[in-house]
N, CA, C and O atoms as a Tripos MOL2 file, in Angstrom:
@<TRIPOS>MOLECULE
protein
  276   275    69     0     0
PROTEIN
NO_CHARGES

@<TRIPOS>ATOM
      1 N          20.2630    1.8950  196.3390 N.3       1 MET1
      2 CA         19.6660    0.7980  197.0640 C.3       1 MET1
      3 C          18.2150    1.1300  197.3670 C.2       1 MET1
      4 O          17.8950    2.2340  197.8090 O.2       1 MET1
      5 N          17.3520    0.1700  197.1250 N.am      2 ALA2
      6 CA         15.9380    0.4010  197.3770 C.3       2 ALA2
      7 C          15.6550    0.3490  198.8690 C.2       2 ALA2
      8 O          16.2800   -0.4110  199.6080 O.2       2 ALA2
      9 N          14.7240    1.1510  199.2920 N.am      3 LYS3
     10 CA         14.3600    1.1470  200.7010 C.3       3 LYS3
     11 C          13.6700   -0.1660  201.0450 C.2       3 LYS3
     12 O          13.0140   -0.7870  200.2090 O.2       3 LYS3
     13 N          13.8370   -0.5680  202.2940 N.am      4 ASN4
     14 CA         13.2270   -1.7810  202.8310 C.3       4 ASN4
     15 C          13.7320   -3.0570  202.1690 C.2       4 ASN4
     16 O          13.1080   -4.1080  202.3140 O.2       4 ASN4
     17 N          14.8320   -2.9890  201.4570 N.am      5 ALA5
     18 CA         15.3910   -4.1720  200.8240 C.3       5 ALA5
     19 C          16.5160   -4.7150  201.6980 C.2       5 ALA5
     20 O          17.3600   -3.9630  202.1850 O.2       5 ALA5
     21 N          16.5120   -6.0090  201.8840 N.am      6 LYS6
     22 CA         17.6010   -6.6400  202.6190 C.3       6 LYS6
     23 C          18.8560   -6.5980  201.7610 C.2       6 LYS6
     24 O          18.8000   -6.8180  200.5520 O.2       6 LYS6
     25 N          19.9650   -6.3190  202.3830 N.am      7 ILE7
     26 CA         21.2000   -6.2360  201.6240 C.3       7 ILE7
     27 C          21.9050   -7.5850  201.6680 C.2       7 ILE7
     28 O          21.9560   -8.2410  202.7080 O.2       7 ILE7
     29 N          22.4450   -7.9880  200.5270 N.am      8 ASP8
     30 CA         23.2230   -9.2120  200.4250 C.3       8 ASP8
     31 C          24.6840   -8.8320  200.6070 C.2       8 ASP8
     32 O          25.3750   -8.4970  199.6450 O.2       8 ASP8
     33 N          25.1410   -8.8860  201.8320 N.am      9 ILE9
     34 CA         26.4880   -8.4140  202.1480 C.3       9 ILE9
     35 C          27.5510   -9.3590  201.5980 C.2       9 ILE9
     36 O          28.5790   -8.9060  201.0950 O.2       9 ILE9
     37 N          27.3170  -10.6480  201.6870 N.am     10 ALA10
     38 CA         28.3190  -11.6140  201.2720 C.3      10 ALA10
     39 C          28.5820  -11.5600  199.7680 C.2      10 ALA10
     40 O          29.6920  -11.8600  199.3280 O.2      10 ALA10
     41 N          27.5830  -11.1830  198.9800 N.am     11 GLY11
     42 CA         27.7290  -11.1730  197.5350 C.3      11 GLY11
     43 C          28.2110   -9.8550  196.9730 C.2      11 GLY11
     44 O          28.1550   -9.6570  195.7600 O.2      11 GLY11
     45 N          28.6830   -8.9440  197.8120 N.am     12 GLN12
     46 CA         29.1030   -7.6350  197.3420 C.3      12 GLN12
     47 C          30.6050   -7.4530  197.4820 C.2      12 GLN12
     48 O          31.2460   -8.0430  198.3530 O.2      12 GLN12
     49 N          31.1450   -6.6290  196.6090 N.am     13 THR13
     50 CA         32.5680   -6.3160  196.6840 C.3      13 THR13
     51 C          32.7900   -5.2650  197.7680 C.2      13 THR13
     52 O          31.8380   -4.7030  198.3080 O.2      13 THR13
     53 N          34.0510   -5.0120  198.0730 N.am     14 ASP14
     54 CA         34.3850   -4.0060  199.0820 C.3      14 ASP14
     55 C          33.9050   -2.6210  198.6610 C.2      14 ASP14
     56 O          33.4290   -1.8450  199.4890 O.2      14 ASP14
     57 N          34.0320   -2.3120  197.3680 N.am     15 ASP15
     58 CA         33.5850   -1.0080  196.8740 C.3      15 ASP15
     59 C          32.0740   -0.8630  196.9900 C.2      15 ASP15
     60 O          31.5760    0.2040  197.3510 O.2      15 ASP15
     61 N          31.3480   -1.9250  196.6860 N.am     16 GLN16
     62 CA         29.8910   -1.8800  196.7990 C.3      16 GLN16
     63 C          29.4640   -1.7050  198.2490 C.2      16 GLN16
     64 O          28.5120   -0.9800  198.5400 O.2      16 GLN16
     65 N          30.1690   -2.3710  199.1570 N.am     17 LEU17
     66 CA         29.8520   -2.2250  200.5780 C.3      17 LEU17
     67 C          30.1020   -0.7930  201.0360 C.2      17 LEU17
     68 O          29.3000   -0.2320  201.7830 O.2      17 LEU17
     69 N          31.1960   -0.2050  200.5990 N.am     18 SER18
     70 CA         31.4930    1.1780  200.9720 C.3      18 SER18
     71 C          30.4360    2.1270  200.4290 C.2      18 SER18
     72 O          30.0200    3.0630  201.1120 O.2      18 SER18
     73 N          30.0050    1.8820  199.1980 N.am     19 GLU19
     74 CA         28.9700    2.7230  198.5910 C.3      19 GLU19
     75 C          27.6510    2.5900  199.3550 C.2      19 GLU19
     76 O          26.9870    3.5860  199.6400 O.2      19 GLU19
     77 N          27.2790    1.3500  199.6840 N.am     20 ASN20
     78 CA         26.0440    1.1240  200.4460 C.3      20 ASN20
     79 C          26.1240    1.7570  201.8280 C.2      20 ASN20
     80 O          25.1370    2.2960  202.3280 O.2      20 ASN20
     81 N          27.2920    1.6910  202.4390 N.am     21 LEU21
     82 CA         27.4780    2.3030  203.7550 C.3      21 LEU21
     83 C          27.2700    3.8130  203.6720 C.2      21 LEU21
     84 O          26.6190    4.4000  204.5370 O.2      21 LEU21
     85 N          27.8080    4.4280  202.6580 N.am     22 GLY22
     86 CA         27.6190    5.8610  202.4680 C.3      22 GLY22
     87 C          26.1550    6.2160  202.2620 C.2      22 GLY22
     88 O          25.6610    7.1940  202.8220 O.2      22 GLY22
     89 N          25.4650    5.4170  201.4560 N.am     23 ASN23
     90 CA         24.0360    5.6540  201.2110 C.3      23 ASN23
     91 C          23.2210    5.5120  202.4940 C.2      23 ASN23
     92 O          22.3230    6.3100  202.7610 O.2      23 ASN23
     93 N          23.5420    4.4920  203.2820 N.am     24 LEU24
     94 CA         22.8080    4.2720  204.5290 C.3      24 LEU24
     95 C          23.0720    5.3840  205.5380 C.2      24 LEU24
     96 O          22.1680    5.7920  206.2670 O.2      24 LEU24
     97 N          24.2970    5.8700  205.5810 N.am     25 LYS25
     98 CA         24.6090    6.9710  206.5060 C.3      25 LYS25
     99 C          23.8640    8.2420  206.1110 C.2      25 LYS25
    100 O          23.3940    8.9830  206.9750 O.2      25 LYS25
    101 N          23.7550    8.4980  204.7890 N.am     26 ARG26
    102 CA         22.9790    9.6440  204.3190 C.3      26 ARG26
    103 C          21.5030    9.4820  204.6810 C.2      26 ARG26
    104 O          20.8490   10.4330  205.1100 O.2      26 ARG26
    105 N          20.9890    8.2630  204.5000 N.am     27 GLU27
    106 CA         19.5930    8.0040  204.8530 C.3      27 GLU27
    107 C          19.3790    8.1670  206.3550 C.2      27 GLU27
    108 O          18.3630    8.7200  206.7770 O.2      27 GLU27
    109 N          20.3210    7.6930  207.1640 N.am     28 GLN28
    110 CA         20.2160    7.8400  208.6090 C.3      28 GLN28
    111 C          20.1990    9.3120  209.0060 C.2      28 GLN28
    112 O          19.4450    9.7110  209.8930 O.2      28 GLN28
    113 N          21.0230   10.1110  208.3560 N.am     29 PHE29
    114 CA         21.0570   11.5460  208.6070 C.3      29 PHE29
    115 C          19.6960   12.1750  208.2990 C.2      29 PHE29
    116 O          19.1730   12.9560  209.0930 O.2      29 PHE29
    117 N          19.1340   11.8310  207.1530 N.am     30 ASN30
    118 CA         17.8260   12.3630  206.7680 C.3      30 ASN30
    119 C          16.7270   11.8990  207.7190 C.2      30 ASN30
    120 O          15.8250   12.6690  208.0510 O.2      30 ASN30
    121 N          16.8010   10.6510  208.1560 N.am     31 LEU31
    122 CA         15.7990   10.1330  209.0890 C.3      31 LEU31
    123 C          15.8680   10.8600  210.4280 C.2      31 LEU31
    124 O          14.8390   11.1190  211.0530 O.2      31 LEU31
    125 N          17.0880   11.1900  210.8700 N.am     32 ARG32
    126 CA         17.2230   11.9380  212.1250 C.3      32 ARG32
    127 C          16.5510   13.3050  212.0310 C.2      32 ARG32
    128 O          15.9000   13.7520  212.9750 O.2      32 ARG32
    129 N          16.7130   13.9650  210.8840 N.am     33 PHE33
    130 CA         16.0620   15.2600  210.7070 C.3      33 PHE33
    131 C          14.5510   15.1200  210.6490 C.2      33 PHE33
    132 O          13.8260   15.9390  211.2150 O.2      33 PHE33
    133 N          14.0770   14.0930  209.9710 N.am     34 GLN34
    134 CA         12.6350   13.8610  209.9000 C.3      34 GLN34
    135 C          12.0720   13.5820  211.2860 C.2      34 GLN34
    136 O          10.9810   14.0440  211.6190 O.2      34 GLN34
    137 N          12.8040   12.8350  212.0890 N.am     35 ALA35
    138 CA         12.3450   12.5300  213.4400 C.3      35 ALA35
    139 C          12.3160   13.7880  214.3010 C.2      35 ALA35
    140 O          11.4170   13.9630  215.1230 O.2      35 ALA35
    141 N          13.2930   14.6560  214.1110 N.am     36 ALA36
    142 CA         13.3660   15.8820  214.9070 C.3      36 ALA36
    143 C          12.2360   16.8420  214.5660 C.2      36 ALA36
    144 O          11.7990   17.6200  215.4130 O.2      36 ALA36
    145 N          11.7640   16.7860  213.3260 N.am     37 THR37
    146 CA         10.6880   17.6960  212.9100 C.3      37 THR37
    147 C           9.3280   16.9990  212.8730 C.2      37 THR37
    148 O           8.3660   17.5290  212.3170 O.2      37 THR37
    149 N           9.2560   15.8150  213.4660 N.am     38 ASN38
    150 CA          8.0140   15.0290  213.5220 C.3      38 ASN38
    151 C           7.4210   14.7520  212.1490 C.2      38 ASN38
    152 O           6.2010   14.7730  211.9850 O.2      38 ASN38
    153 N           8.2680   14.4930  211.1650 N.am     39 GLN39
    154 CA          7.8150   14.1590  209.8160 C.3      39 GLN39
    155 C           8.1550   12.7250  209.4410 C.2      39 GLN39
    156 O           8.0650   12.3530  208.2710 O.2      39 GLN39
    157 N           8.5360   11.9340  210.3990 N.am     40 LEU40
    158 CA          8.9680   10.5690  210.1420 C.3      40 LEU40
    159 C           7.7580    9.6930  209.8680 C.2      40 LEU40
    160 O           6.8750    9.5630  210.7150 O.2      40 LEU40
    161 N           7.7160    9.0830  208.6730 N.am     41 GLU41
    162 CA          6.5840    8.2560  208.2910 C.3      41 GLU41
    163 C           6.6750    6.8480  208.8760 C.2      41 GLU41
    164 O           5.6690    6.2710  209.2880 O.2      41 GLU41
    165 N           7.8760    6.3090  208.9070 N.am     42 LYS42
    166 CA          8.0620    4.9290  209.3580 C.3      42 LYS42
    167 C           9.1870    4.8870  210.3950 C.2      42 LYS42
    168 O          10.3550    4.7460  210.0330 O.2      42 LYS42
    169 N           8.8470    5.0080  211.6640 N.am     43 PRO43
    170 CA          9.8810    5.0460  212.7110 C.3      43 PRO43
    171 C          10.7560    3.7930  212.7670 C.2      43 PRO43
    172 O          11.9080    3.8670  213.1950 O.2      43 PRO43
    173 N          10.2370    2.6680  212.3510 N.am     44 SER44
    174 CA         11.0270    1.4350  212.4090 C.3      44 SER44
    175 C          12.1870    1.4500  211.4160 C.2      44 SER44
    176 O          13.1380    0.6800  211.5580 O.2      44 SER44
    177 N          12.1120    2.3180  210.4180 N.am     45 ARG45
    178 CA         13.1850    2.4040  209.4200 C.3      45 ARG45
    179 C          14.4900    2.8820  210.0490 C.2      45 ARG45
    180 O          15.5670    2.5050  209.5870 O.2      45 ARG45
    181 N          14.4140    3.7020  211.0910 N.am     46 VAL46
    182 CA         15.6120    4.1830  211.7840 C.3      46 VAL46
    183 C          16.3930    2.9930  212.3310 C.2      46 VAL46
    184 O          17.6140    2.9260  212.1900 O.2      46 VAL46
    185 N          15.7000    2.0790  212.9390 N.am     47 ARG47
    186 CA         16.3400    0.8990  213.5230 C.3      47 ARG47
    187 C          16.9160   -0.0120  212.4330 C.2      47 ARG47
    188 O          18.0150   -0.5460  212.5810 O.2      47 ARG47
    189 N          16.1660   -0.1860  211.3360 N.am     48 GLU48
    190 CA         16.6380   -1.0310  210.2370 C.3      48 GLU48
    191 C          17.9340   -0.4820  209.6400 C.2      48 GLU48
    192 O          18.8750   -1.2310  209.3770 O.2      48 GLU48
    193 N          17.9690    0.8270  209.4310 N.am     49 VAL49
    194 CA         19.1540    1.4540  208.8420 C.3      49 VAL49
    195 C          20.3410    1.3080  209.7870 C.2      49 VAL49
    196 O          21.4500    1.0010  209.3480 O.2      49 VAL49
    197 N          20.1180    1.5230  211.0700 N.am     50 ARG50
    198 CA         21.1980    1.4070  212.0470 C.3      50 ARG50
    199 C          21.7660   -0.0110  212.0540 C.2      50 ARG50
    200 O          22.9810   -0.1910  212.1300 O.2      50 ARG50
    201 N          20.9020   -1.0080  211.9750 N.am     51 LYS51
    202 CA         21.3720   -2.3980  211.9750 C.3      51 LYS51
    203 C          22.0910   -2.7530  210.6750 C.2      51 LYS51
    204 O          23.0750   -3.4920  210.6920 O.2      51 LYS51
    205 N          21.5990   -2.2250  209.5420 N.am     52 ASP52
    206 CA         22.2720   -2.4730  208.2710 C.3      52 ASP52
    207 C          23.6720   -1.8670  208.2650 C.2      52 ASP52
    208 O          24.6070   -2.4720  207.7420 O.2      52 ASP52
    209 N          23.8200   -0.6780  208.8430 N.am     53 ILE53
    210 CA         25.1370   -0.0470  208.9480 C.3      53 ILE53
    211 C          26.0630   -0.9380  209.7800 C.2      53 ILE53
    212 O          27.2210   -1.1430  209.4170 O.2      53 ILE53
    213 N          25.5600   -1.4570  210.8750 N.am     54 ALA54
    214 CA         26.3720   -2.3280  211.7350 C.3      54 ALA54
    215 C          26.7670   -3.6050  211.0020 C.2      54 ALA54
    216 O          27.8950   -4.0770  211.1430 O.2      54 ALA54
    217 N          25.8490   -4.1660  210.2230 N.am     55 ARG55
    218 CA         26.1570   -5.3900  209.4690 C.3      55 ARG55
    219 C          27.2770   -5.1390  208.4590 C.2      55 ARG55
    220 O          28.1900   -5.9530  208.3190 O.2      55 ARG55
    221 N          27.1990   -4.0110  207.7590 N.am     56 ILE56
    222 CA         28.2230   -3.7000  206.7640 C.3      56 ILE56
    223 C          29.5700   -3.4620  207.4380 C.2      56 ILE56
    224 O          30.5940   -3.9460  206.9570 O.2      56 ILE56
    225 N          29.5810   -2.7300  208.5350 N.am     57 LYS57
    226 CA         30.8430   -2.4720  209.2420 C.3      57 LYS57
    227 C          31.4480   -3.7640  209.7740 C.2      57 LYS57
    228 O          32.6680   -3.9300  209.7530 O.2      57 LYS57
    229 N          30.6150   -4.6740  210.2480 N.am     58 THR58
    230 CA         31.0950   -5.9610  210.7380 C.3      58 THR58
    231 C          31.7100   -6.7710  209.6020 C.2      58 THR58
    232 O          32.7700   -7.3740  209.7720 O.2      58 THR58
    233 N          31.0560   -6.7860  208.4530 N.am     59 ALA59
    234 CA         31.5830   -7.5180  207.2980 C.3      59 ALA59
    235 C          32.8970   -6.9090  206.8330 C.2      59 ALA59
    236 O          33.8270   -7.6380  206.4870 O.2      59 ALA59
    237 N          32.9870   -5.5890  206.8220 N.am     60 GLN60
    238 CA         34.2330   -4.9340  206.4190 C.3      60 GLN60
    239 C          35.3640   -5.2670  207.3870 C.2      60 GLN60
    240 O          36.4940   -5.5050  206.9610 O.2      60 GLN60
    241 N          35.0710   -5.2840  208.6760 N.am     61 ALA61
    242 CA         36.1020   -5.6090  209.6690 C.3      61 ALA61
    243 C          36.5570   -7.0570  209.5210 C.2      61 ALA61
    244 O          37.7450   -7.3560  209.6410 O.2      61 ALA61
    245 N          35.6190   -7.9450  209.2620 N.am     62 ALA62
    246 CA         35.9710   -9.3650  209.0910 C.3      62 ALA62
    247 C          36.8320   -9.5550  207.8480 C.2      62 ALA62
    248 O          37.7920  -10.3260  207.8690 O.2      62 ALA62
    249 N          36.4960   -8.8620  206.7710 N.am     63 ARG63
    250 CA         37.2910   -8.9640  205.5540 C.3      63 ARG63
    251 C          38.6900   -8.3880  205.7660 C.2      63 ARG63
    252 O          39.6710   -8.9380  205.2670 O.2      63 ARG63
    253 N          38.7800   -7.2950  206.4990 N.am     64 ALA64
    254 CA         40.0850   -6.6940  206.7550 C.3      64 ALA64
    255 C          40.9360   -7.6170  207.6230 C.2      64 ALA64
    256 O          42.1440   -7.7290  207.4130 O.2      64 ALA64
    257 N          40.3160   -8.2710  208.5900 N.am     65 ALA65
    258 CA         41.0470   -9.1890  209.4670 C.3      65 ALA65
    259 C          41.5310  -10.4100  208.6920 C.2      65 ALA65
    260 O          42.6520  -10.8750  208.9020 O.2      65 ALA65
    261 N          40.6970  -10.9290  207.8000 N.am     66 SER66
    262 CA         41.1110  -12.1040  207.0300 C.3      66 SER66
    263 C          42.1700  -11.7450  206.0030 C.2      66 SER66
    264 O          43.0050  -12.5830  205.6610 O.2      66 SER66
    265 N          42.1500  -10.5160  205.5060 N.am     67 ALA67
    266 CA         43.1610  -10.0840  204.5500 C.3      67 ALA67
    267 C          44.5000   -9.8290  205.2390 C.2      67 ALA67
    268 O          45.5520   -9.9430  204.6100 O.2      67 ALA67
    269 N          44.4660   -9.4870  206.5140 N.am     68 ALA68
    270 CA         45.6890   -9.2090  207.2530 C.3      68 ALA68
    271 C          46.4270  -10.4790  207.6440 C.2      68 ALA68
    272 O          47.6170  -10.4370  207.9560 O.2      68 ALA68
    273 N          45.7370  -11.5900  207.6280 N.am     69 LYS69
    274 CA         46.3780  -12.8630  208.0230 C.3      69 LYS69
    275 C          47.2700  -13.4100  206.9480 C.2      69 LYS69
    276 O          47.8760  -14.4660  207.1260 O.2      69 LYS69
@<TRIPOS>BOND
     1     1     2 1
     2     2     3 1
     3     3     4 2
     4     3     5 am
     5     5     6 1
     6     6     7 1
     7     7     8 2
     8     7     9 am
     9     9    10 1
    10    10    11 1
    11    11    12 2
    12    11    13 am
    13    13    14 1
    14    14    15 1
    15    15    16 2
    16    15    17 am
    17    17    18 1
    18    18    19 1
    19    19    20 2
    20    19    21 am
    21    21    22 1
    22    22    23 1
    23    23    24 2
    24    23    25 am
    25    25    26 1
    26    26    27 1
    27    27    28 2
    28    27    29 am
    29    29    30 1
    30    30    31 1
    31    31    32 2
    32    31    33 am
    33    33    34 1
    34    34    35 1
    35    35    36 2
    36    35    37 am
    37    37    38 1
    38    38    39 1
    39    39    40 2
    40    39    41 am
    41    41    42 1
    42    42    43 1
    43    43    44 2
    44    43    45 am
    45    45    46 1
    46    46    47 1
    47    47    48 2
    48    47    49 am
    49    49    50 1
    50    50    51 1
    51    51    52 2
    52    51    53 am
    53    53    54 1
    54    54    55 1
    55    55    56 2
    56    55    57 am
    57    57    58 1
    58    58    59 1
    59    59    60 2
    60    59    61 am
    61    61    62 1
    62    62    63 1
    63    63    64 2
    64    63    65 am
    65    65    66 1
    66    66    67 1
    67    67    68 2
    68    67    69 am
    69    69    70 1
    70    70    71 1
    71    71    72 2
    72    71    73 am
    73    73    74 1
    74    74    75 1
    75    75    76 2
    76    75    77 am
    77    77    78 1
    78    78    79 1
    79    79    80 2
    80    79    81 am
    81    81    82 1
    82    82    83 1
    83    83    84 2
    84    83    85 am
    85    85    86 1
    86    86    87 1
    87    87    88 2
    88    87    89 am
    89    89    90 1
    90    90    91 1
    91    91    92 2
    92    91    93 am
    93    93    94 1
    94    94    95 1
    95    95    96 2
    96    95    97 am
    97    97    98 1
    98    98    99 1
    99    99   100 2
   100    99   101 am
   101   101   102 1
   102   102   103 1
   103   103   104 2
   104   103   105 am
   105   105   106 1
   106   106   107 1
   107   107   108 2
   108   107   109 am
   109   109   110 1
   110   110   111 1
   111   111   112 2
   112   111   113 am
   113   113   114 1
   114   114   115 1
   115   115   116 2
   116   115   117 am
   117   117   118 1
   118   118   119 1
   119   119   120 2
   120   119   121 am
   121   121   122 1
   122   122   123 1
   123   123   124 2
   124   123   125 am
   125   125   126 1
   126   126   127 1
   127   127   128 2
   128   127   129 am
   129   129   130 1
   130   130   131 1
   131   131   132 2
   132   131   133 am
   133   133   134 1
   134   134   135 1
   135   135   136 2
   136   135   137 am
   137   137   138 1
   138   138   139 1
   139   139   140 2
   140   139   141 am
   141   141   142 1
   142   142   143 1
   143   143   144 2
   144   143   145 am
   145   145   146 1
   146   146   147 1
   147   147   148 2
   148   147   149 am
   149   149   150 1
   150   150   151 1
   151   151   152 2
   152   151   153 am
   153   153   154 1
   154   154   155 1
   155   155   156 2
   156   155   157 am
   157   157   158 1
   158   158   159 1
   159   159   160 2
   160   159   161 am
   161   161   162 1
   162   162   163 1
   163   163   164 2
   164   163   165 am
   165   165   166 1
   166   166   167 1
   167   167   168 2
   168   167   169 am
   169   169   170 1
   170   170   171 1
   171   171   172 2
   172   171   173 am
   173   173   174 1
   174   174   175 1
   175   175   176 2
   176   175   177 am
   177   177   178 1
   178   178   179 1
   179   179   180 2
   180   179   181 am
   181   181   182 1
   182   182   183 1
   183   183   184 2
   184   183   185 am
   185   185   186 1
   186   186   187 1
   187   187   188 2
   188   187   189 am
   189   189   190 1
   190   190   191 1
   191   191   192 2
   192   191   193 am
   193   193   194 1
   194   194   195 1
   195   195   196 2
   196   195   197 am
   197   197   198 1
   198   198   199 1
   199   199   200 2
   200   199   201 am
   201   201   202 1
   202   202   203 1
   203   203   204 2
   204   203   205 am
   205   205   206 1
   206   206   207 1
   207   207   208 2
   208   207   209 am
   209   209   210 1
   210   210   211 1
   211   211   212 2
   212   211   213 am
   213   213   214 1
   214   214   215 1
   215   215   216 2
   216   215   217 am
   217   217   218 1
   218   218   219 1
   219   219   220 2
   220   219   221 am
   221   221   222 1
   222   222   223 1
   223   223   224 2
   224   223   225 am
   225   225   226 1
   226   226   227 1
   227   227   228 2
   228   227   229 am
   229   229   230 1
   230   230   231 1
   231   231   232 2
   232   231   233 am
   233   233   234 1
   234   234   235 1
   235   235   236 2
   236   235   237 am
   237   237   238 1
   238   238   239 1
   239   239   240 2
   240   239   241 am
   241   241   242 1
   242   242   243 1
   243   243   244 2
   244   243   245 am
   245   245   246 1
   246   246   247 1
   247   247   248 2
   248   247   249 am
   249   249   250 1
   250   250   251 1
   251   251   252 2
   252   251   253 am
   253   253   254 1
   254   254   255 1
   255   255   256 2
   256   255   257 am
   257   257   258 1
   258   258   259 1
   259   259   260 2
   260   259   261 am
   261   261   262 1
   262   262   263 1
   263   263   264 2
   264   263   265 am
   265   265   266 1
   266   266   267 1
   267   267   268 2
   268   267   269 am
   269   269   270 1
   270   270   271 1
   271   271   272 2
   272   271   273 am
   273   273   274 1
   274   274   275 1
   275   275   276 2
@<TRIPOS>SUBSTRUCTURE
     1 MET1         2 RESIDUE 1 A MET
     2 ALA2         6 RESIDUE 1 A ALA
     3 LYS3        10 RESIDUE 1 A LYS
     4 ASN4        14 RESIDUE 1 A ASN
     5 ALA5        18 RESIDUE 1 A ALA
     6 LYS6        22 RESIDUE 1 A LYS
     7 ILE7        26 RESIDUE 1 A ILE
     8 ASP8        30 RESIDUE 1 A ASP
     9 ILE9        34 RESIDUE 1 A ILE
    10 ALA10       38 RESIDUE 1 A ALA
    11 GLY11       42 RESIDUE 1 A GLY
    12 GLN12       46 RESIDUE 1 A GLN
    13 THR13       50 RESIDUE 1 A THR
    14 ASP14       54 RESIDUE 1 A ASP
    15 ASP15       58 RESIDUE 1 A ASP
    16 GLN16       62 RESIDUE 1 A GLN
    17 LEU17       66 RESIDUE 1 A LEU
    18 SER18       70 RESIDUE 1 A SER
    19 GLU19       74 RESIDUE 1 A GLU
    20 ASN20       78 RESIDUE 1 A ASN
    21 LEU21       82 RESIDUE 1 A LEU
    22 GLY22       86 RESIDUE 1 A GLY
    23 ASN23       90 RESIDUE 1 A ASN
    24 LEU24       94 RESIDUE 1 A LEU
    25 LYS25       98 RESIDUE 1 A LYS
    26 ARG26      102 RESIDUE 1 A ARG
    27 GLU27      106 RESIDUE 1 A GLU
    28 GLN28      110 RESIDUE 1 A GLN
    29 PHE29      114 RESIDUE 1 A PHE
    30 ASN30      118 RESIDUE 1 A ASN
    31 LEU31      122 RESIDUE 1 A LEU
    32 ARG32      126 RESIDUE 1 A ARG
    33 PHE33      130 RESIDUE 1 A PHE
    34 GLN34      134 RESIDUE 1 A GLN
    35 ALA35      138 RESIDUE 1 A ALA
    36 ALA36      142 RESIDUE 1 A ALA
    37 THR37      146 RESIDUE 1 A THR
    38 ASN38      150 RESIDUE 1 A ASN
    39 GLN39      154 RESIDUE 1 A GLN
    40 LEU40      158 RESIDUE 1 A LEU
    41 GLU41      162 RESIDUE 1 A GLU
    42 LYS42      166 RESIDUE 1 A LYS
    43 PRO43      170 RESIDUE 1 A PRO
    44 SER44      174 RESIDUE 1 A SER
    45 ARG45      178 RESIDUE 1 A ARG
    46 VAL46      182 RESIDUE 1 A VAL
    47 ARG47      186 RESIDUE 1 A ARG
    48 GLU48      190 RESIDUE 1 A GLU
    49 VAL49      194 RESIDUE 1 A VAL
    50 ARG50      198 RESIDUE 1 A ARG
    51 LYS51      202 RESIDUE 1 A LYS
    52 ASP52      206 RESIDUE 1 A ASP
    53 ILE53      210 RESIDUE 1 A ILE
    54 ALA54      214 RESIDUE 1 A ALA
    55 ARG55      218 RESIDUE 1 A ARG
    56 ILE56      222 RESIDUE 1 A ILE
    57 LYS57      226 RESIDUE 1 A LYS
    58 THR58      230 RESIDUE 1 A THR
    59 ALA59      234 RESIDUE 1 A ALA
    60 GLN60      238 RESIDUE 1 A GLN
    61 ALA61      242 RESIDUE 1 A ALA
    62 ALA62      246 RESIDUE 1 A ALA
    63 ARG63      250 RESIDUE 1 A ARG
    64 ALA64      254 RESIDUE 1 A ALA
    65 ALA65      258 RESIDUE 1 A ALA
    66 SER66      262 RESIDUE 1 A SER
    67 ALA67      266 RESIDUE 1 A ALA
    68 ALA68      270 RESIDUE 1 A ALA
    69 LYS69      274 RESIDUE 1 A LYS
């Protein structure tokens, strides 16, 4: 996934969402280290990644709830 790109959650499969979630969590981990060592180039990216993770988790929960019905 390219950085700073909006993710199209509705148009992705469950596997793609899981893959994107893993990528975002890795990026969040790296951003935390960059912030701790004062090497963070774009501080706003931390917030964007955190919100994207929340969006994906929300979509996964909604899909799981609709599949359970």
